C-alpha angles and dihedrals in degrees: 000000000000120000137170137201124215141166114274126213137181090288087066095055093109092052092046092051093048094050091039095053094041094050094043088055093042092050101042106032107123092013100064131034112283096222089048091054091052093049094043091049091052094050106031099030102047122123086242093055091053091046089053092051093050092045087057094054102272120152124220137187125197126207114209132184129223142270099037104015097248112174113248106164143000144187126214127192124189147154107308120269095178118105090225091063121115138180114309097023130125127195127232089214096177137008116164137160124188106258097241086064096052112127093026095108092249095118090051089049094050088046091051088050091050091048092051092047088051095058110139095033124109101227140000111223134189145167123230131178109267095235098045095107095171091059095040090054091049091052095046090053088054096052103265119143130192113259100169147322138259140185115249119202121214112176107320095330129089127218133187122249130187114225113223134190139190126195114244104209116147092258092053101050095087120086107262 
């Protein structure tokens, strides 16, 4: 299958919201409270939520498949919202790919776009559910290391995340 990755802007907020909600459900169904997933999706994966991030300077990249240009994944970086953040850090707030496209190289392509877009920052930070072994292995392969933990709320339940970081020196901005 052919796919492309391109920069996304406010005009892509509906596509980002669709993929965001779909991938959050796809990733966490059975692992996180279902009603919480619905509420979280409505709040954090709305087109307005993505427009707000982008209006505050966030950057986004959208993966689309061909033919037709259907959105199948995305990445979003923003000002850090993690307590472990320091001066010069940026956060990889979201990077998701629909599960049927796992193993296609799209996630690595989205990460490469986010790394390139983060040039000039000191570190790239992210939070990932502590038992999401597939994601943890992906990030480890790409040079991320655990620097802390946080509690993540979905609905009225709390979950544990690992906070990961990767240095962003010029020689480390390429995908390993």
